TIZA-813416 format. One record per atom (N, C-alpha, C, O, CB): residue in one letter; y, z, x. Coordinates in steps of 0.05 Angstrom, whole numbers, padded with zeros to 5 digits, always signed. Glycine has a CB too. Layout:
N
AYZX ...
end
This chain:
137
M+00462-00760-00832 M+00463-00731-00832 M+00440-00720-00817 M+00417-00724-00824 M+00464-00721-00860 S+00446-00705-00796 S+00425-00694-00780 S+00421-00664-00787 S+00440-00649-00787 S+00431-00696-00750 S+00397-00658-00794 S+00391-00630-00802 S+00378-00615-00780 S+00370-00592-00783 S+00374-00629-00827 S+00375-00628-00756 S+00361-00614-00734 S+00377-00590-00724 S+00365-00570-00716 S+00356-00634-00711 S+00404-00593-00723 S+00420-00570-00713 S+00419-00547-00733 S+00422-00524-00725 S+00449-00579-00708 A+00417-00553-00758 A+00416-00531-00778 A+00389-00518-00780 A+00388-00494-00786 A+00424-00543-00806 S+00367-00532-00773 S+00340-00521-00776 S+00331-00507-00750 S+00312-00490-00752 S+00321-00542-00784 S+00343-00513-00727 S+00333-00500-00703 S+00347-00472-00700 S+00371-00470-00701 S+00339-00518-00678 P+00330-00452-00695 P+00342-00425-00692 P+00357-00423-00666 P+00347-00432-00645 P+00320-00403-00695 R+00379-00410-00667 R+00395-00406-00642 R+00400-00376-00639 R+00404-00361-00658 R+00422-00421-00644 L+00400-00368-00614 L+00405-00340-00608 L+00435-00337-00600 L+00446-00354-00585 L+00387-00329-00585 S+00447-00316-00609 S+00475-00312-00602 S+00476-00300-00574 S+00456-00290-00564 S+00488-00293-00622 G+00499-00301-00562 G+00502-00291-00534 G+00494-00261-00531 G+00480-00255-00513 G+00531-00294-00527 P+00503-00244-00549 P+00496-00215-00546 P+00466-00211-00549 P+00454-00194-00535 P+00510-00199-00567 R+00452-00227-00565 R+00423-00224-00568 R+00409-00233-00542 R+00390-00220-00534 R+00413-00241-00591 V+00419-00254-00530 V+00407-00263-00505 V+00410-00242-00483 V+00392-00237-00468 V+00420-00290-00496 V+00434-00230-00482 V+00439-00209-00462 V+00420-00185-00467 V+00409-00175-00448 V+00468-00200-00463 L+00417-00177-00492 L+00399-00155-00498 L+00370-00161-00491 L+00356-00144-00481 L+00401-00148-00528 L+00362-00186-00497 L+00335-00194-00490 L+00331-00194-00459 L+00310-00186-00449 L+00329-00222-00501 M+00351-00203-00445 M+00349-00203-00415 M+00347-00174-00405 M+00331-00169-00387 M+00373-00217-00403 F+00363-00156-00416 F+00361-00128-00407 F+00334-00116-00415 F+00322-00102-00399 F+00384-00111-00420 G+00325-00122-00438 G+00298-00113-00447 G+00276-00123-00429 G+00258-00108-00421 G+00292-00121-00475 F+00277-00148-00421 F+00258-00160-00403 F+00259-00147-00376 F+00238-00141-00364 F+00262-00191-00401 G+00283-00142-00366 G+00287-00128-00340 G+00275-00100-00341 G+00262-00092-00322 G+00316-00127-00333 I+00280-00086-00362 I+00269-00058-00365 I+00239-00059-00366 I+00226-00042-00354 I+00281-00044-00390 L+00228-00079-00380 L+00199-00082-00382 L+00187-00087-00355 L+00167-00075-00347 L+00191-00104-00402 M+00199-00105-00339 M+00188-00112-00313 M+00190-00088-00293 M+00171-00084-00278 M+00204-00136-00301 V+00212-00074-00294 V+00215-00050-00277 V+00194-00030-00285 V+00182-00017-00267 V+00243-00038-00279 S+00189-00026-00310 S+00168-00007-00320 S+00140-00015-00310 S+00125+00002-00301 S+00169-00005-00350 V+00134-00041-00312 V+00108-00051-00304 V+00105-00047-00274 V+00083-00038-00265 V+00105-00081-00310 L+00125-00053-00258 L+00124-00048-00229 L+00121-00019-00222 L+00106-00012-00204 L+00148-00060-00215 W+00135-00001-00236 W+00133+00027-00231 W+00104+00038-00238 W+00093+00053-00222 W+00153+00043-00248 V+00093+00029-00260 V+00066+00037-00267 V+00046+00027-00246 V+00028+00042-00238 V+00058+00027-00295 Y+00048+00002-00238 Y+00031-00009-00218 Y+00033+00007-00192 Y+00013+00014-00179 Y+00037-00039-00213 F+00058+00013-00183 F+00062+00028-00158 F+00050+00055-00160 F+00036+00064-00141 F+00092+00030-00152 E+00054+00069-00182 E+00042+00096-00186 E+00012+00094-00185 E-00001+00111-00173 E+00051+00108-00213 Y+00000+00075-00199 Y-00029+00072-00200 Y-00041+00067-00172 Y-00062+00077-00165 Y-00037+00049-00219 Q-00027+00051-00156 Q-00037+00043-00129 Q-00032+00065-00108 Q-00048+00067-00090 Q-00024+00018-00121 T-00011+00080-00110 T-00004+00098-00088 T-00008+00128-00094 T-00011+00143-00075 T+00025+00094-00081 R-00009+00136-00119 R-00012+00164-00125 R-00036+00178-00112 R-00032+00199-00101 R-00013+00168-00155 P-00060+00166-00112 P-00082+00180-00100 P-00079+00185-00070 P-00092+00202-00059 P-00108+00164-00105 F-00062+00169-00057 F-00059+00171-00028 F-00032+00182-00019 F-00026+00182+00005 F-00063+00144-00015 R-00016+00191-00038 R+00011+00199-00031 R+00012+00223-00012 R+00028+00223+00007 R+00027+00205-00056 E-00004+00243-00017 E-00004+00267+00000 E-00012+00260+00028 E+00001+00269+00048 E-00023+00289-00012 L-00032+00243+00031 L-00041+00235+00057 L-00020+00218+00071 L-00015+00221+00095 L-00067+00219+00055 T-00007+00200+00057 T+00014+00183+00068 T+00037+00200+00078 T+00048+00195+00099 T+00024+00163+00047 I+00045+00220+00062 I+00067+00238+00071 I+00060+00253+00096 I+00076+00256+00114 I+00075+00257+00048 A+00035+00263+00097 A+00026+00278+00120 A+00025+00261+00145 A+00033+00270+00167 A-00002+00290+00115 L+00017+00236+00142 L+00017+00217+00165 L+00045+00211+00174 L+00050+00209+00198 L+00002+00191+00157 A+00063+00208+00155 A+00091+00202+00162 A+00104+00226+00177 A+00121+00222+00194 A+00107+00196+00137 E+00096+00250+00170 E+00106+00274+00184 E+00095+00275+00212 E+00109+00283+00231 E+00100+00299+00169 E+00069+00269+00215 E+00056+00271+00241 E+00065+00248+00260 E+00068+00253+00284 E+00026+00271+00238 F+00069+00224+00249 F+00076+00201+00265 F+00104+00191+00255 F+00105+00174+00237 F+00055+00178+00263 P+00126+00203+00265 P+00152+00195+00255 P+00157+00165+00258 P+00148+00153+00277 P+00174+00211+00270 E+00171+00154+00239 E+00177+00125+00238 E+00153+00107+00239 E+00154+00085+00249 E+00196+00118+00261 S+00130+00117+00228 S+00105+00102+00229 S+00100+00084+00205 S+00083+00066+00206 S+00082+00121+00232 R+00115+00088+00184 R+00111+00072+00159 R+00081+00070+00152 R+00070+00048+00150 R+00123+00044+00162 P+00067+00093+00148 P+00039+00092+00142 P+00033+00078+00116 P+00048+00080+00096 P+00027+00120+00142 L+00010+00064+00115 L+00000+00052+00091 L-00029+00060+00088 L-00045+00057+00106 L+00003+00020+00092 V-00035+00071+00064 V-00062+00081+00059 V-00072+00067+00034 V-00058+00067+00013 V-00063+00112+00056 Q-00096+00055+00036 Q-00109+00042+00013 Q-00138+00051+00013 Q-00149+00058+00033 Q-00106+00011+00015 G-00150+00050-00011 G-00178+00057-00013 G-00192+00041-00034 G-00179+00032-00053 G-00181+00086-00019 G-00218+00036-00030 G-00234+00021-00049 G-00253+00003-00036 G-00260+00006-00012 G-00216+00006-00068 Q-00262-00017-00051 Q-00281-00037-00042 Q-00267-00063-00038 Q-00248-00070-00051 Q-00305-00039-00061 E-00278-00079-00019 E-00266-00106-00014 E-00270-00123-00039 E-00251-00136-00048 E-00279-00118+00010 H-00295-00124-00049 H-00301-00141-00072 H-00312-00123-00094 H-00334-00112-00092 H-00322-00163-00065 L-00296-00119-00114 L-00304-00100-00135 L-00330-00108-00150 L-00344-00090-00160 L-00282-00097-00155 A-00335-00133-00151 A-00359-00142-00166 A-00385-00136-00151 A-00406-00135-00164 A-00357-00172-00171 D-00384-00131-00125 D-00408-00127-00109 D-00411-00097-00105 D-00396-00084-00090 D-00406-00141-00082 A-00431-00085-00118 A-00436-00057-00116 A-00446-00048-00089 A-00445-00024-00082 A-00457-00048-00137 N-00456-00067-00073 N-00466-00060-00046 N-00443-00058-00025 N-00449-00049-00003 N-00485-00081-00037 E-00419-00066-00032 E-00397-00063-00014 E-00391-00034-00008 E-00391-00018-00027 E-00372-00078-00025 P-00385-00027+00017 P-00378+00001+00022 P-00350+00009+00012 P-00332-00008+00010 P-00380+00006+00053 M-00348+00034+00005 M-00321+00044-00002 M-00306+00050+00024 M-00316+00064+00041 M-00324+00070-00020 I-00282+00039+00026 I-00267+00040+00051 I-00241+00054+00046 I-00226+00048+00026 I-00262+00012+00063 L-00234+00073+00063 L-00207+00085+00064 L-00193+00072+00088 L-00201+00077+00111 L-00207+00116+00066 R-00173+00056+00082 R-00159+00040+00103 R-00132+00053+00109 R-00116+00057+00090 R-00156+00010+00095 I-00127+00059+00134 I-00102+00072+00142 I-00089+00054+00163 I-00101+00048+00184 I-00106+00101+00152 L-00064+00046+00159 L-00049+00030+00178 L-00025+00046+00186 L-00009+00055+00169 L-00041+00003+00166 V-00021+00050+00212 V+00001+00067+00223 V+00014+00051+00245 V+00001+00040+00263 V-00009+00094+00233 T+00041+00050+00245 T+00056+00039+00266 T+00061+00061+00287 T+00069+00083+00280 T+00084+00027+00256 V+00054+00055+00312 V+00056+00075+00333 V+00076+00066+00355 V+00082+00042+00356 V+00029+00080+00346 S+00085+00084+00371 S+00104+00078+00392 S+00090+00071+00419 S+00103+00062+00437 S+00124+00101+00396 F+00064+00077+00421 F+00050+00072+00446 F+00033+00047+00443 F+00029+00036+00421 F+00032+00096+00453 D+00023+00037+00466 D+00006+00014+00466 D-00022+00021+00456 D-00036+00036+00470 D+00004+00001+00495 P-00031+00011+00433 P-00057+00019+00423 P-00081+00008+00438 P-00104+00015+00433 P-00059+00010+00394 T-00076-00010+00458 T-00098-00020+00474 T-00106+00000+00496 T-00127-00003+00508 T-00091-00046+00486 E-00090+00021+00500 E-00097+00042+00519 E-00118+00060+00506 E-00112+00073+00485 E-00072+00059+00527 D-00142+00061+00517 D-00164+00075+00505 D-00159+00104+00498 D-00164+00113+00476 D-00188+00073+00523 A-00148+00120+00517 A-00145+00148+00513 A-00125+00154+00490 A-00130+00170+00473 A-00135+00162+00539 A-00102+00140+00491 A-00082+00144+00470 A-00093+00135+00443 A-00088+00148+00422 A-00057+00128+00476 F-00108+00113+00442 F-00119+00102+00417 F-00139+00123+00406 F-00138+00129+00382 F-00133+00075+00422 K-00158+00132+00422 K-00178+00151+00413 K-00165+00177+00403 K-00173+00188+00382 K-00198+00158+00435 R-00145+00187+00417 R-00131+00211+00409 R-00117+00207+00382 R-00119+00225+00365 R-00110+00219+00431 A-00104+00185+00378 A-00091+00179+00353 A-00111+00176+00330 A-00106+00186+00308 A-00073+00154+00355 V-00133+00163+00335 V-00153+00159+00314 V-00164+00186+00305 V-00168+00191+00281 V-00176+00140+00324 E-00171+00203+00325 E-00181+00230+00318 E-00161+00246+00303 E-00167+00261+00284 E-00190+00245+00343 Q-00136+00244+00311 Q-00114+00258+00297 Q-00111+00248+00268 Q-00108+00264+00250 Q-00087+00254+00312 I-00113+00222+00264 I-00111+00210+00238 I-00135+00219+00221 I-00132+00225+00197 I-00109+00179+00239 R-00158+00219+00233 R-00182+00227+00218 R-00180+00256+00209 R-00186+00263+00186 R-00208+00224+00235 A-00170+00274+00226 A-00166+00302+00219 A-00146+00305+00197 A-00150+00321+00178 A-00157+00318+00244 I-00124+00290+00198 I-00104+00291+00176 I-00116+00281+00150 I-00112+00293+00129 I-00079+00275+00184 A-00132+00260+00152 A-00145+00249+00128 A-00164+00269+00115 A-00165+00272+00091 A-00159+00222+00135 E-00180+00282+00132 E-00199+00302+00122 E-00184+00325+00109 E-00194+00337+00089 E-00217+00312+00145 E-00161+00332+00120 E-00146+00355+00109 E-00132+00348+00083 E-00130+00366+00065 E-00125+00364+00129 H-00123+00324+00080 H-00106+00317+00057 H-00118+00298+00036 H-00106+00291+00017 H-00081+00304+00067 H-00143+00290+00040 H-00156+00272+00021 H-00186+00277+00021 H-00198+00284+00042 H-00150+00242+00029 D-00199+00273-00002 D-00228+00276-00004 D-00241+00252+00007 D-00241+00230-00006 D-00236+00282-00034 L-00254+00255+00030 L-00267+00232+00043 L-00296+00228+00034 L-00309+00209+00042 L-00267+00235+00073 T-00306+00245+00017 T-00334+00244+00009 T-00340+00219-00009 T-00363+00210-00010 T-00342+00268-00007 E-00319+00208-00021 E-00323+00185-00038 E-00323+00158-00022 E-00326+00137-00034 E-00303+00184-00060 Y-00318+00160+00004 Y-00316+00136+00021 Y-00339+00135+00040 Y-00350+00155+00049 Y-00290+00135+00036 D-00347+00110+00047 D-00368+00105+00067 D-00356+00101+00095 D-00369+00107+00115 D-00385+00081+00059 Q-00332+00090+00095 Q-00320+00083+00121 Q-00290+00091+00121 Q-00277+00091+00101 Q-00323+00053+00127 L-00281+00098+00145 L-00252+00102+00150 L-00244+00081+00169 L-00253+00079+00192 L-00246+00131+00161 E-00226+00064+00160 E-00216+00041+00177 E-00188+00048+00186 E-00170+00052+00169 E-00217+00014+00161 V-00183+00050+00212 V-00157+00058+00223 V-00146+00034+00238 V-00159+00023+00256 V-00159+00083+00241 H-00121+00027+00231 H-00107+00005+00245 H-00082+00017+00257 H-00066+00030+00244 H-00100-00018+00225 L-00079+00013+00283 L-00054+00022+00297 L-00039-00003+00307 L-00051-00021+00318 L-00061+00041+00321 I-00013-00003+00302 I+00003-00026+00309 I+00028-00017+00324 I+00042+00002+00315 I+00011-00043+00284 Q+00033-00029+00347 Q+00057-00024+00361 Q+00075-00048+00357 Q+00068-00071+00364 Q+00052-00018+00392 R+00098-00044+00345 R+00117-00066+00340 R+00138-00065+00362 R+00153-00046+00365 R+00130-00063+00312 I+00140-00087+00377 I+00160-00089+00398 I+00180-00110+00390 I+00172-00133+00382 I+00146-00097+00426 P+00206-00104+00391 P+00226-00123+00382 P+00223-00150+00396 P+00220-00152+00420 P+00254-00112+00386 E+00224-00171+00380 E+00223-00199+00390 E+00198-00206+00405 E+00198-00224+00421 E+00247-00204+00407 Q+00176-00192+00400 Q+00150-00198+00411 Q+00129-00196+00389 Q+00134-00184+00368 Q+00144-00179+00435 E+00106-00207+00395 E+00084-00204+00376 E+00075-00175+00376 E+00073-00162+00397 E+00060-00223+00384 P+00068-00164+00352 P+00058-00137+00351 P+00031-00134+00366 P+00015-00153+00366 P+00055-00127+00322 I+00026-00110+00377 I+00001-00104+00390 I-00015-00087+00370 I-00005-00066+00361 I+00004-00090+00418 A-00039-00096+00363 A-00054-00082+00342 A-00083-00077+00352 A-00094-00092+00368 A-00055-00098+00317 R-00093-00054+00343 R-00121-00048+00349 R-00132-00032+00325 R-00118-00016+00312 R-00123-00031+00376 A-00157-00037+00318 A-00169-00024+00295 A-00197-00014+00302 A-00209-00023+00321 A-00170-00043+00271 T-00206+00005+00286 T-00233+00015+00289 T-00243+00023+00261 T-00227+00029+00243 T-00235+00039+00309 I-00269+00023+00258 I-00282+00031+00233 I-00300+00055+00240 I-00318+00053+00257 I-00298+00008+00220 L-00296+00077+00226 L-00312+00101+00230 L-00330+00105+00206 L-00320+00103+00183 L-00294+00126+00235 E-00355+00110+00210 E-00373+00116+00188 E-00369+00145+00180 E-00367+00162+00196 E-00403+00110+00196 L-00368+00149+00154 L-00364+00176+00144 L-00389+00188+00133 L-00390+00211+00123 L-00342+00176+00122 
end
């Protein structure tokens, strides 16, 4: 007589389904909270950049590289996809100044030490062309 089947708890099918739905809702909630925490401070700036540079898929991040090191500078990093070649000096400088002006208008730059701007031109079936600069604030 085996009592192992009688002593091991079993979950019924409906309970398993409810647990799976509950787990899914929990994971979606965690992802939503994380997304809100990471993007809310930069949302206005991101929207302004998207309006100024259509189809640019701007990404804005801010903070320190290594949180444990208090000597690390606070960086506001902006990545924008552009339609022109960012290696062209005049176009690059014009876009960087435009991005800086938008950042000053839509975000408080006083809490940052540096503004890091990355411009990327994505060409189908080719390597992207990228150029970056760091501006002291």
